[in-house]
C-alpha positions, 0 to 999 in steps of 0.5 A: 671402682672410679666413682668409689675411689671418689666417694673414698676420697670425699670420706677422707677429705671433704665428708660434708660432699656428697656424690650425686648420681643421676639415672642419665648420663651426664657425660657431655657438658649439655647432658650435665647441665641439663641433668644438674639444672645449672648453666651449661658453664658451671659444668666444670669440665675436667681435661686430661692433657700431656704438658711435656712428658707428664700428664696433667688435669685442667679443670675449666668451666663448661663452655670454655675453650683452651687457648692455644697461645696463652697455654703456650705461654704458660707451659712453653709447648702446644696442648695435647689431649690425651688420647682417649685410650689412656684417659681411664688407665692414666686417671682412673676415671672413664671418659665423661666421668673424669674429674680431679678427685680420687685419682689412680695416681698423683696427677698435677691439676690446674683449675682455669680462672674461668671457674671463678665466674661461679659460686658453685661449679658442678665437676663429674665424680668418677662416672658418667652419671655422677657429679659433685656441687662445689665451689671452685676454691674449695675444688682447688683447695682439695685437690692442690691445684694451681690456677692458671689462665689457659682458655679463651 
């Protein structure tokens, strides 16, 4: 169901973009970079986080790490990753396929400025072997994301 919701999202909002499905897993940054022939930083990893009582998504370059100090300065709380058993329920996507497109319910989406180092990034697309090639600016525009600086 998850990849179908992403395909439906693109059909409705960006019909020029196509979901790329590979025959191998791209569930980690390293696997995705190898599978799509890009640098690991170009993989736009999407983290499911809890900000206070709310669930949100944070897309960042694949090699970025959350900076606890920056995160706390921005949100007045420590970053808390969503437990693995809650990720699919909250996002509609399995771990390794989480993306800001075709979500099960509306979630706040943030894009870390680390993505702006690239003209094109490759976020997952709702499955552990699916992705899409997109510019960071267009990804933020399509998802209503807010640009923030919370990674090292």
